[in-house]
C-alpha positions, 0 to 999 in steps of 0.5 A: 196667157189664161187671162183671169176674169171675174165672172160672178155675173156669169154663173150658170145653173149647172150643178158643182162636183160633189167634192167642190160642194164638200169644200164649201159644205166643210168651209161652212162647218169650220166658220160655225164651229169657230162662231163670228170672230170680233176684234177691237180697235181705236180708230188711228188718226195716223192711219187715217192720215197715211190713206189719204196720203197714199190716195194722193189726196191732200185734204181729208174731207173739202177744207180739212187738209191732213199734208203736215198733221193728222186729222184730229179727234172726232174727225169723221171717217170718210166712207170706204176709208174703214178698210184700213183698220181691223186688218188680218191679225195671222202670222207669217206662218199661218198664211196661204202661199199667196199671202193671204189670211185662211180665216176664210179660205176653202182648202186646196184645190181653190187656192186663188183668191179675188176680191169679187164685190159686196155692199155696204150702208151706212148709218148717217146718225152714228159715224166712225170718226178718229179716237173712237175705239170700234168693235168690228164683227166678222161672221161666214155668211155663205159658202156656195159651189158654183159652175160657170157658162165655161164650166169652171168650177169655183167657191163664191165666199160671202163674209159680213163686218159689222162696226159697233162705237158706244153709239151701236152699229155704224156700218155694215160691209157684207163683202164676197170673195171668189176662190178659183182652182190652182193652176195645174202648170205654170203659165208661160209669161207672154210681154203684151204690149198695150196701146199708148191709147185705147177709147175709154168712155169720155162722156160729155152730158152735164149727167155725168163726170169723170176721173181717170186713174193711174196706180203704180208699184208704189201706190199698190205696196202702200195700199198693201203696207197700210191694210196689212196684206199680203195677197201676192197678186198685189205686188209680185209679178211672176207670181201674177204671171206665172201662177194666177194667168194675170198679166200684171200686177193686180190693183187691189179691189178694196183700193178701187172701191175707195176711189169710186166712193172718193169720186161720189164725194167730190161729186157732191154739192157744196153744202152736201151731205158726203156720206151715202146710205148704200153702195152695191158694187161688183168686181167684173175683170181685173186692172192692173198696176201703171195701165190708165183706166177712168171712173165714169159717174153717171147722176140718176133718179132721187140721189141714185149713182151709177159708177163703172171703171172703165180699163184695158182688156188687155186687146187694143178694147176696153172694158168695165173691171167694176162697177157700182151703184150709190144710193144717197140719203 
C-alpha cells in the first residue's frame, strides 16, 4: 500500500513542470481577483465548552471547570482554541470530492490535501475572550509548485488569518497545506496488524515532560463537527485507504496542534503566563485513529520549548508525526 508522508522538509531544487506551475499561478491569480475574505463572529461560550470536552479536559483553565456550564463572558480563549471558530461557510455542493472547502484549493489533479504546518503569534495584551465580536481576515500568501526528492510534484499553499477584536490584532495564524496529485487508481486495501507496543521515547530527564494520546473515531467525529470539517480523511476508512493511500483514518492536524499547546500550558508552573509568544510547527507524517502516540516536551533556555509527537511508522518502529517550537513571553 502506498504510504502517505508529508515531505515539506524533503523538497529538492528540481524544477516543477510547467503545467504544475501554471496551476499554482492560476490559484494565485484567482485569490488576487477575489481579494481577502472577511468573516465576523461572536466568540461563543458553548463552542469553547464543547471543544474542551472533546479534548477530554473538564477544566478550560486550571481553576475553571466547564463540566456543567459554559464559561462566562470575558473568559480568555486558550491558545489554539480559536481553531473552533470561523469554520468554513460553504454549501455542500461547493465542497470538493474529498469534502474540503475549495476556496484555496488548486484544481485537479492536485486534490489530496494535508495540513502541513505553520506558525501562530499572540498579543498577550489583547487576548480573544468569550463574548467578543471578532473579525477574521484570510488572505492567500503563496502557492508554490514543488518537487520532492523522490520526484513527486506537489503544490504548497500558504494562507494567513488575522484575528481582530475591538482592541486590534489579537493573533495571527499562518498555515500551509500540501496538495498532492490524485492517485491514478484505487490503492489495494491491506490489513496492517500493528504491534501492541511500540518503542515510544520515554525521557526521564527533568527537562522533559511526556503525555500519551489515542484518538478514537468518536473524538475525530466530534472535532470534525465542531470545526465544520467535511474532509473525508478524518472519518471515511474506505476513502483513506482506497483514494488517499493512508492505512487508516487520519487525526486532524489542528487537533494535534491544540494538544501540543495544551501540553505546553500544563507544563507551565503555577502563576506563570499560560499564553506563548508564538508557535512554529510542521507536520511530518500522518497520525492515525486508534493508535497510541506520545507528546514529548523539552524545556530549553530562555523560555523556549520543543514538542514532538511520536507515533507508529506502521512497521514496528516510531517516527515524528508533528514537531513544534514554542517561544514564551
